[in-house]
C-alpha positions as CSV (number, residue, x, y, z in Angstrom):
1,M,-51.4,64.7,-55.5
2,S,-48.4,63.0,-55.6
3,L,-48.7,59.6,-58.2
4,Q,-48.1,57.1,-54.5
5,K,-51.1,58.9,-53.1
6,I,-52.8,57.8,-56.4
7,R,-51.6,54.5,-56.0
8,L,-52.9,54.3,-52.6
9,F,-56.5,55.7,-53.1
10,L,-56.9,53.4,-56.3
11,M,-55.6,50.5,-54.4
12,T,-58.1,51.1,-51.1
13,C,-60.9,51.5,-53.7
14,L,-60.2,48.3,-55.4
15,I,-60.5,46.0,-52.1
16,C,-63.7,47.8,-51.1
17,I,-65.1,46.4,-54.9
18,L,-63.9,43.1,-54.4
19,Q,-65.9,43.4,-51.1
20,S,-69.0,44.4,-53.3
21,N,-68.8,47.5,-51.8
22,A,-70.0,50.7,-54.1
23,F,-66.5,53.0,-55.3
24,V,-67.5,55.8,-53.3
25,T,-67.3,53.9,-50.4
26,P,-64.0,55.1,-49.3
27,L,-65.1,58.5,-49.8
28,L,-68.3,58.5,-47.6
29,S,-67.3,56.1,-44.9
30,T,-65.0,57.3,-41.6
31,P,-61.4,56.6,-41.7
32,K,-61.7,53.8,-38.9
33,T,-64.3,52.0,-41.4
34,I,-61.9,52.3,-43.7
35,L,-58.9,50.4,-42.2
36,H,-61.2,47.8,-40.7
37,K,-62.2,47.0,-44.7
38,V,-58.5,46.9,-46.0
39,Q,-57.4,44.9,-42.9
40,T,-60.4,42.1,-43.9
41,S,-59.4,42.0,-47.1
42,N,-55.8,41.4,-46.7
43,Q,-56.7,38.6,-44.1
44,N,-59.2,36.8,-47.0
45,T,-57.7,37.4,-50.3
46,C,-53.4,37.1,-48.5
47,P,-53.8,35.9,-45.3
48,N,-49.7,35.0,-45.3
49,T,-49.1,39.1,-46.7
50,S,-48.9,40.6,-43.3
51,I,-45.8,38.3,-41.9
52,L,-42.6,36.9,-43.4
53,Q,-40.5,33.8,-42.8
54,H,-36.4,34.6,-43.6
55,H,-34.3,32.4,-42.1
56,G,-36.6,30.6,-39.8
57,K,-37.8,33.9,-37.8
58,I,-41.1,36.2,-38.1
59,H,-40.8,39.8,-39.3
60,T,-43.7,41.8,-39.0
61,T,-44.2,44.2,-42.2
62,S,-44.2,47.7,-41.2
63,N,-44.7,48.8,-44.8
64,H,-48.0,47.5,-45.3
65,H,-49.2,49.0,-41.7
66,S,-47.5,52.4,-43.0
67,K,-49.2,52.1,-46.6
68,Q,-52.6,51.7,-44.0
69,K,-51.8,55.0,-41.8
70,R,-51.4,56.7,-45.3
71,V,-55.0,55.6,-46.6
72,V,-56.5,56.7,-43.2
73,M,-55.0,60.0,-43.5
74,M,-55.7,60.8,-47.1
75,L,-59.6,59.8,-46.7
76,R,-59.4,62.3,-43.2
77,S,-57.8,65.1,-44.9
78,S,-59.7,67.5,-47.3
79,L,-58.4,69.9,-50.0
80,I,-58.7,73.0,-47.7
81,S,-57.0,72.2,-43.9
82,P,-59.6,72.6,-41.7
83,S,-56.7,75.3,-40.1
84,D,-56.4,77.0,-43.3
85,T,-58.9,80.3,-42.4
86,W,-58.0,82.4,-45.4
87,G,-58.4,79.3,-47.5
88,N,-62.2,77.9,-45.8
89,A,-63.1,81.9,-46.1
90,A,-62.1,82.4,-49.9
91,L,-63.9,79.2,-50.7
92,L,-67.3,80.0,-48.7
93,T,-67.7,83.7,-49.9
94,L,-66.7,82.4,-53.8
95,T,-70.0,79.9,-53.0
96,A,-72.4,82.6,-51.8
97,T,-71.2,84.8,-54.8
98,L,-71.8,82.0,-57.2
99,S,-75.4,81.2,-56.0
100,Q,-76.0,84.5,-56.3
101,S,-74.9,84.4,-59.8
102,L,-76.6,80.9,-60.5
103,S,-79.8,81.9,-59.0
104,T,-80.5,85.4,-61.3
105,T,-78.3,85.4,-64.4
106,A,-77.4,81.5,-65.0
107,N,-79.9,79.5,-67.2
108,I,-79.9,76.8,-65.1
109,P,-83.9,76.1,-63.9
110,I,-82.6,73.9,-60.6
111,F,-80.9,76.9,-59.1
112,R,-83.2,79.5,-60.0
113,L,-85.9,77.0,-58.3
114,L,-84.1,76.7,-55.2
115,G,-82.9,80.4,-54.9
116,A,-79.5,81.9,-53.9
117,P,-79.9,81.1,-49.9
118,V,-80.2,77.3,-50.3
119,S,-78.4,77.1,-53.7
120,A,-75.4,78.4,-51.5
121,M,-76.3,76.3,-48.2
122,A,-76.3,73.1,-51.2
123,L,-73.0,74.0,-52.9
124,T,-71.3,73.9,-49.6
125,F,-72.9,70.8,-48.6
126,L,-71.5,69.2,-52.0
127,L,-68.0,70.5,-51.5
128,A,-67.7,69.3,-48.1
129,S,-69.3,66.1,-48.6
130,L,-66.5,65.4,-51.5
131,R,-63.6,66.9,-48.8
132,I,-62.9,69.8,-50.9
133,L,-63.9,71.9,-47.7
134,P,-63.4,70.3,-44.4
135,P,-66.4,68.2,-42.9
136,G,-68.3,68.9,-40.2
137,G,-66.7,72.9,-41.1
138,S,-64.0,74.9,-39.8
139,I,-63.0,77.1,-37.2
140,A,-63.0,79.5,-39.7
141,S,-66.5,78.6,-40.6
142,S,-67.6,79.1,-37.3
143,Q,-66.2,82.6,-37.0
144,I,-67.8,83.5,-40.8
145,Q,-71.2,81.8,-39.5
146,S,-71.3,84.0,-36.1
147,L,-70.2,87.2,-37.8
148,S,-72.8,87.6,-40.8
149,L,-75.5,86.2,-38.5
150,H,-75.0,89.0,-36.1
151,L,-74.6,91.9,-38.5
152,A,-77.2,91.0,-40.8
153,T,-79.9,90.8,-38.2
154,P,-79.8,94.4,-37.6
155,L,-78.5,95.9,-41.2
156,L,-81.9,94.0,-42.9
157,L,-83.9,96.0,-40.1
158,L,-82.0,99.0,-40.8
159,S,-83.0,98.9,-44.2
160,A,-86.7,98.9,-43.3
161,D,-88.7,101.9,-42.8
162,L,-91.5,101.8,-40.6
163,K,-92.4,105.1,-39.1
164,D,-95.0,105.4,-42.0
165,C,-95.9,102.0,-42.5
166,K,-99.5,102.3,-41.7
167,Q,-100.1,105.6,-43.9
168,R,-98.1,103.7,-46.6
169,T,-99.3,100.2,-47.3
170,G,-103.2,101.1,-46.9
171,P,-105.1,98.0,-47.1
172,L,-102.0,95.2,-47.5
173,L,-101.2,95.9,-43.8
174,S,-104.5,94.4,-43.0
175,S,-104.1,91.4,-45.9
176,F,-100.9,90.8,-44.1
177,C,-102.0,90.6,-40.6
178,Y,-104.6,87.9,-42.0
179,A,-101.9,86.2,-43.6
180,S,-99.8,86.3,-40.4
181,L,-102.6,85.3,-38.1
182,A,-103.3,82.3,-40.8
183,T,-99.5,81.3,-40.2
184,L,-99.5,81.3,-36.8
185,L,-103.3,79.7,-36.3
186,A,-102.0,76.5,-38.3
187,C,-98.8,76.2,-36.3
188,V,-101.4,75.7,-33.2
189,V,-103.9,73.3,-34.5
190,A,-100.6,71.2,-35.9
191,L,-99.2,71.3,-32.0
192,T,-102.5,71.1,-30.4
193,L,-104.7,69.0,-32.5
194,L,-102.9,66.7,-34.5
195,P,-99.9,64.7,-32.9
196,C,-97.1,66.8,-34.4
197,K,-96.0,67.8,-31.2
198,T,-95.2,64.1,-30.2
199,L,-93.8,63.6,-33.3
200,L,-91.4,66.8,-33.4
201,S,-90.3,66.0,-29.8
202,A,-89.3,62.6,-30.5
203,S,-87.3,63.6,-33.4
204,M,-83.5,64.1,-33.6
205,G,-82.4,62.5,-30.7
206,G,-85.2,63.3,-28.5
207,G,-83.3,66.3,-27.7
208,G,-86.1,69.5,-28.1
209,D,-84.5,70.3,-31.5
210,G,-88.0,69.3,-33.7
211,M,-89.5,71.9,-31.2
212,K,-86.8,74.8,-32.0
213,I,-87.0,74.2,-35.6
214,A,-91.0,74.2,-35.3
215,A,-91.1,77.7,-33.7
216,A,-88.2,78.8,-36.1
217,L,-90.4,77.6,-39.0
218,M,-93.3,79.8,-38.0
219,A,-90.9,82.9,-37.5
220,K,-89.8,82.2,-40.9
221,N,-93.1,82.1,-42.6
222,V,-94.0,85.3,-40.4
223,G,-91.0,87.2,-41.7
224,G,-88.0,85.6,-43.4
225,G,-85.0,83.4,-43.1
226,V,-83.0,86.2,-41.1
227,N,-86.1,85.3,-38.5
228,Y,-85.0,81.9,-38.6
229,I,-81.9,81.7,-38.4
230,A,-82.1,84.3,-35.0
231,V,-84.5,81.9,-33.1
232,C,-82.9,78.8,-33.9
233,N,-79.8,81.0,-32.3
234,S,-81.7,82.3,-29.8
235,L,-82.9,78.6,-28.8
236,Q,-79.7,77.2,-29.3
237,A,-80.3,74.4,-32.3
238,S,-78.0,72.5,-32.9
239,P,-76.5,73.2,-36.3
240,N,-77.2,69.6,-38.1
241,A,-81.3,70.7,-37.3
242,V,-81.1,74.0,-38.5
243,A,-79.8,72.9,-42.0
244,A,-82.2,70.1,-41.9
245,G,-84.9,72.2,-41.3
246,L,-84.4,74.8,-43.8
247,C,-83.9,71.9,-46.6
248,V,-87.5,70.5,-45.6
249,D,-89.2,74.0,-46.0
250,N,-87.7,74.6,-48.9
251,I,-88.9,71.7,-50.5
252,F,-92.8,72.6,-49.6
253,A,-92.0,76.3,-50.6
254,L,-91.2,75.0,-54.4
255,I,-94.9,73.4,-54.3
256,Y,-96.5,76.8,-52.6
257,F,-95.0,79.5,-54.7
258,P,-95.6,78.2,-58.5
259,I,-99.6,77.7,-56.9
260,V,-99.5,80.9,-55.7
261,S,-98.2,82.2,-59.2
262,A,-100.8,80.2,-60.7
263,L,-103.5,82.3,-58.6
264,A,-102.1,85.5,-59.4
265,S,-101.8,84.7,-63.5
266,G,-103.7,87.1,-65.1
267,K,-105.3,89.2,-62.6
268,P,-105.2,93.2,-63.1
269,D,-103.4,95.6,-61.1
270,L,-106.1,97.3,-57.8
271,A,-105.3,100.7,-58.8
272,T,-104.6,103.3,-60.7
273,I,-101.5,104.6,-60.1
274,S,-101.8,108.7,-58.9
275,D,-99.0,111.2,-58.7
276,D,-98.9,110.4,-54.8
277,D,-97.9,106.7,-55.3
278,D,-95.7,107.8,-58.2
279,D,-93.5,109.9,-55.6
280,L,-93.7,106.3,-53.7
281,Q,-92.6,104.4,-56.4
282,E,-89.7,106.9,-57.0
283,E,-89.1,106.6,-53.0
284,T,-89.1,102.6,-52.8
285,K,-86.6,102.9,-56.4
286,D,-84.2,105.3,-54.2
287,V,-84.1,102.8,-51.0
288,T,-83.6,99.6,-53.2
289,K,-81.2,101.1,-56.0
290,G,-79.8,104.0,-54.2
291,E,-76.0,105.2,-54.3
292,I,-73.8,103.2,-51.8
293,T,-71.4,105.3,-51.0
294,I,-68.1,104.8,-48.6
295,Q,-69.6,107.3,-45.8
296,S,-72.5,105.2,-46.1
297,L,-71.0,101.7,-46.2
298,S,-68.9,103.3,-42.9
299,T,-72.0,104.5,-41.2
300,I,-74.0,101.3,-41.7
301,L,-71.1,98.7,-40.2
302,S,-70.5,101.3,-37.0
303,M,-74.0,101.0,-36.8
304,S,-74.6,98.0,-36.5
305,T,-71.5,96.5,-34.4
306,A,-72.5,99.0,-32.4
307,I,-76.2,97.7,-31.6
308,T,-74.5,94.2,-31.4
309,F,-71.8,95.4,-28.9
310,I,-74.4,96.6,-26.7
311,S,-76.9,93.5,-27.2
312,H,-74.0,91.6,-25.9
313,T,-72.7,93.9,-23.2
314,L,-76.3,94.1,-21.7
315,L,-76.4,90.2,-21.5
316,N,-73.4,90.1,-19.4
317,L,-74.2,92.8,-17.6
318,F,-77.5,91.3,-16.7
319,K,-75.9,87.7,-16.6
320,R,-78.0,86.6,-19.2
321,S,-77.5,84.0,-22.2
322,T,-76.1,85.2,-25.3
323,S,-77.6,83.1,-27.5
324,H,-80.4,85.8,-26.6
325,A,-78.4,88.8,-28.6
326,L,-80.7,88.5,-31.6
327,P,-83.8,89.2,-30.1
328,L,-82.1,91.9,-28.2
329,S,-80.4,93.5,-31.5
330,T,-83.7,92.8,-33.2
331,L,-85.2,95.2,-30.4
332,L,-82.0,97.9,-30.4
333,S,-82.8,98.0,-34.2
334,I,-86.9,98.3,-34.0
335,L,-86.0,101.3,-31.6
336,V,-83.2,103.2,-33.9
337,L,-85.9,102.9,-36.9
338,L,-88.4,104.7,-34.6
339,L,-86.4,107.2,-33.2
340,A,-83.7,108.2,-35.4
341,P,-84.9,110.7,-38.3
342,S,-85.9,109.6,-41.3
343,K,-83.3,112.2,-42.9
344,M,-80.3,110.2,-41.8
345,L,-81.6,106.5,-42.6
346,K,-83.6,106.7,-45.7
347,P,-79.7,107.5,-47.5
348,L,-78.5,104.0,-45.7
349,Q,-81.1,102.0,-46.3
350,P,-79.6,101.4,-49.8
351,T,-76.8,99.8,-48.5
352,A,-77.8,98.2,-45.2
353,E,-80.4,96.0,-47.3
354,V,-77.1,95.4,-49.8
355,V,-74.6,94.5,-47.1
356,G,-76.8,92.5,-44.7
357,T,-78.3,90.5,-48.3
358,T,-74.9,89.5,-48.6
359,L,-74.3,88.5,-45.5
360,L,-77.2,86.3,-45.2
361,Y,-76.6,84.8,-48.0
362,L,-72.7,84.3,-46.7
363,F,-74.5,82.5,-43.7
364,F,-76.4,80.3,-45.7
365,A,-73.1,79.1,-47.0
366,T,-71.6,78.2,-43.8
367,A,-75.1,76.3,-43.0
368,G,-73.9,73.4,-45.8
369,A,-70.6,73.0,-44.0
370,P,-71.0,70.2,-42.2
371,G,-71.5,67.9,-45.6
372,F,-73.1,64.1,-44.8
373,S,-73.8,64.7,-41.4
374,I,-76.9,66.6,-42.2
375,A,-78.2,63.3,-43.7
376,S,-79.2,61.9,-40.2
377,S,-80.6,65.0,-39.4
378,M,-82.6,64.9,-42.5
379,K,-83.5,61.5,-41.8
380,E,-85.0,61.5,-38.6
381,C,-86.6,65.1,-39.3
382,F,-87.8,64.6,-42.8
383,L,-91.4,63.3,-41.6
384,P,-92.1,64.7,-39.1
385,L,-91.3,68.4,-39.9
386,S,-92.9,67.6,-43.6
387,F,-95.9,66.7,-41.6
388,F,-95.8,69.8,-39.8
389,L,-95.4,72.0,-42.5
390,I,-98.2,69.9,-44.7
391,V,-100.4,71.3,-42.1
392,L,-98.6,74.8,-41.9
393,Y,-99.1,75.2,-45.6
394,A,-102.3,73.8,-46.2
395,L,-104.2,75.7,-43.6
396,H,-102.3,79.1,-43.9
397,G,-104.0,78.9,-47.7
398,A,-107.4,77.6,-46.3
399,T,-107.5,80.7,-43.4
400,L,-106.6,83.2,-45.6
401,Y,-109.7,81.7,-48.4
402,F,-112.2,81.5,-45.5
403,I,-111.3,84.8,-43.8
404,R,-111.8,86.5,-47.4
405,F,-115.4,83.8,-47.7
406,L,-116.7,85.7,-44.2
407,I,-115.4,89.4,-45.2
408,T,-117.0,89.3,-48.6
409,R,-120.2,87.6,-47.6
410,F,-121.3,89.2,-44.7
411,S,-119.7,92.5,-44.7
412,K,-122.5,95.6,-46.5
413,K,-119.0,97.7,-47.4
414,K,-116.4,96.4,-49.8
415,N,-113.2,95.8,-47.9
416,E,-110.2,96.4,-50.0
417,S,-108.0,93.8,-48.0
418,V,-109.3,90.6,-49.2
419,A,-108.9,91.2,-52.5
420,L,-107.0,88.0,-53.8
421,Q,-104.4,90.2,-55.8
422,R,-103.7,91.6,-52.0
423,L,-104.2,88.5,-50.3
424,L,-101.9,86.3,-52.4
425,T,-99.2,89.5,-52.5
426,A,-99.2,89.3,-47.9
427,S,-99.3,85.4,-48.1
428,S,-95.9,85.9,-50.0
429,A,-94.6,88.5,-47.6
430,A,-95.1,85.9,-44.7
431,I,-94.0,82.6,-46.2
432,G,-91.2,84.2,-48.2
433,G,-90.2,87.7,-47.4
434,P,-90.8,91.2,-48.8
435,A,-88.3,90.1,-51.6
436,T,-91.0,87.4,-52.8
437,A,-93.6,89.8,-52.4
438,V,-92.3,92.5,-54.5
439,A,-91.2,89.8,-57.3
440,L,-94.7,88.8,-57.5
441,A,-96.2,92.1,-57.6
442,K,-93.6,93.0,-60.5
443,S,-93.9,89.8,-62.1
444,N,-97.7,90.4,-62.4
445,G,-98.3,94.0,-62.8
446,W,-99.3,95.4,-59.7
447,N,-97.6,98.5,-59.4
448,S,-99.9,99.7,-56.9
449,L,-98.4,97.1,-54.3
450,I,-95.0,96.7,-54.9
451,V,-94.3,99.7,-52.3
452,P,-96.5,98.3,-49.7
453,S,-95.6,94.5,-50.3
454,L,-91.9,95.5,-49.6
455,L,-92.8,97.6,-46.1
456,V,-95.0,94.7,-45.0
457,G,-92.5,92.0,-45.4
458,N,-90.1,94.3,-43.5
459,L,-92.5,94.8,-40.7
460,G,-92.7,91.0,-40.8
461,Y,-88.9,90.9,-40.1
462,A,-89.8,93.2,-37.4
463,V,-92.1,90.9,-35.5
464,A,-91.6,87.2,-36.6
465,T,-88.8,86.1,-34.5
466,F,-90.2,87.6,-30.9
467,L,-93.4,85.4,-32.5
468,G,-91.0,82.6,-32.7
469,I,-89.3,82.4,-29.2
470,G,-93.1,82.9,-28.1
471,F,-94.5,80.3,-29.5
472,H,-91.4,78.0,-28.2
473,A,-91.9,79.5,-25.0
474,F,-95.7,78.5,-24.8
475,F,-95.7,75.0,-26.4
476,R,-92.5,73.7,-25.4
């Protein structure tokens, strides 16, 4: 930045301070507002500076107006121009990478609590608000968002193994069904017996975004973040509403997960791992930590792009909106999982998981690009969504407790599916996804639940998008 630009910036700040405004007002106000403040200040403090009398003639000072225009242009611009494709791409990918490091390896509690996806969104929100990234996003940001979203969905599904899910998950599959039912029941109660539907319909300008986000949150709390994004994209929710809904949900998730961890603390593992279980543990390590090769990377990318291409082609062929591309991609991915030979898919699953998760983090980085424009959506939707989520989380837990109470009280045989360890793991898989459930099982030494929790979490990925879309169609 040149010395002249610095002087112009300081001059604008000084004018705003003299008008009893905060120092950061020039950074947060629109250029039109800034120009008005500069003009008002000049009229109040030096009314004769806009004209000069020289030899009986009045001359306007073009230099003064030129400075005003320079101030406006400087405040309007960002360090990375919206047209700078590679600059935007570099900073967004760097933010996604940094968020992963901060949430896993860095000893910073706030980032560990937020997790990598929300940390990525928060960092880009900060960069856009400080005008390092262009506020409101850019063409590059939109392209990266679309590409990462449409490829992450089939990739994350292809990383799952659904064929032997029932046999390999055991009683945890029933526990997960209870947890998913608890989420669905809580959302139905919130919209039918309580005034959540009225509040959500009136929020965010009354354009229907409130109900779309509610449906997406229901899907997220059965599957995961990829289902939330897929439902939002399919229902065509506004970008600001998508980001605002995710922010509100993570506030409540930060309360929920410590409660689950406290309830799980000190509880023993449910079963001694047998030789067969040992084989499953080794198999899961191969799946989650397997070698990523050029062959597997090129194969999985070609499969995911082919699935995305076919879904868009079918929609265009039948003259349907491309907003339904993600649900169709989900369906096609499930068909591939069920029909393709396991020997072909298993070597590709580690690569699919790593690449899919990376793209998902990149998507969340682009979600924070609007910067302070999210603030208005947050203000409008915070109370309605908070009410909805309080009901969702409270009734989710209460329903699981009631199911456990009924089965243990009236069942003659011992039912393994309602053991506290399994219900807590299943609840974590529904609310937070497979990674959260696996982390809970590992942290408490529940080795017999590590493999099943990963599988039921992936099952949630497969079904939650359709549940969310159906939920919105029923209640809108």
